[in-house]
Structures are given as structure tokens and as C-alpha cells.
N, C-alpha and C positions, 0 to 999 in steps of 0.2 A: 710069507710074503714074498713074491717074486721080485726080482730086480726092477722090472717094469713098474710094478705097483710102488715099490720104494722110491723110484725116481719120480713117479707122479705125486706121491705124497710129498717128497722134497720140493718139488716145483710148486705144489699147493702152499706149502709152508713159506717158500721164498716169495710167492705171489702175495700171500696174506701179509707178510712182513712189509713188502713194498707198498701194498695198499694202505697199511697202517701208517708208514712213513709219509706217504702222500697226503693222507687225511691230517696228519699233524702239521705238515708244511701248509696245507690250505688253511687250517685253523690259525697258524701263525701268521700267514699273510693277511687274513681277515682282521686278526687282532691288531696287527701293525698299521693296517689301513685305518681302523677306528681311532687308534692312538694318534695317528698323523692328522686326521681330521680334527680331533680334539686339540692338538697343539697348534693347528692352523688357526682355529678359532681363538685360542688364548693370545696367539700372535697378533691377530687382528685387533683384539681388545687392547693389548698392550700398545700397539702402534697408534690407536685412537687416543689412548690416555697420554701418550708421549706428544702427540700433535696438540692435544689441549693444553698440556703443561707448557709446551713451547710458546704456544699463543698467549697463554696467561704470563709468561715470563716476558714476552715482547711487550705485551700490554703494560706489564709493571715497569719496564724500562722506559716506555713512553710517558707513564705517569711520573716517574722520577725525573725525567727531562722537563716536564711541565712544571713540577714543583720547584725545581731548580731555577727555572726561568722566572716563575712568580716570585721567588725569593729574592732573586736579583732585582727585579722590578720594584718590589717593596722597599729594598734598600735604597735604590735610586730615588724613589718618591720620598723616603725619609730624609735623605740628604737635601733633596730639593726643598722640602718643607722646612728644614732647619735654616737653610739659606734665606728663604722668604721671611721667616720669623726674624732673623738677625736684620734683614733689610727693613723690615717694618718697624722693628724696635729703634733702629737708627733714625728713620723718618719721624717717628713719634718723638724722640729726643730732639731732633732739629725743630720740629713744631713747638715743643715745650720750651726750648731755648728762645725761639722767636717771641714767644709770648712774654717772657721775662725780660727781655732786652729792650 
């Protein structure tokens, strides 16, 4: 083999090696793009789930506040009922005392 042939064969080997590295780089880029697309989809799903969870938490907080308000109203009404009951009992005692006097 002459030097020119050896140089051409060496260039062919170098070119083949370069083509192989380029093909691997292209495959890697394509694989990374697919992986990125999949991760973006997972992120979108996770963000929707987070938004729904935050909404549910906000709703639960509003319900808790409403329950607290209703409990306070209930306690207030119970005290008012007890007060009215005592007053009515006093009035009935007064009426009973008037009948015996």
C-alpha cells in the first residue's frame, strides 16, 4: 500500500469514526428530547394535582371557618335559650305565687 492509499484509508477511518460519533450524538439528542417531553407532561400533571390540592385545602379552610361560626352561633343560641327558660320559670313562679296569695 502506498502512502497515499494509507492516508486515504486513515481519512476514511477517521471519517467513519466521526460519522459514528455524530450518529450517537443525534441519537442522544433525540432521546433527551423524548425524555424532556415526558418530564414536561409529568410536570403538567403534577402542577394540576397541586392546584387541585390547594383548592381542596382552601375549601377545607372555608368549611372549617363556617363550622366554627356555626358552633359559636349554636352556643350563643343555647345561652339565650337558657336565659329565656330562667325568665319564664320566674314568671311562672310569680303567677303561682299570685294565685296562692
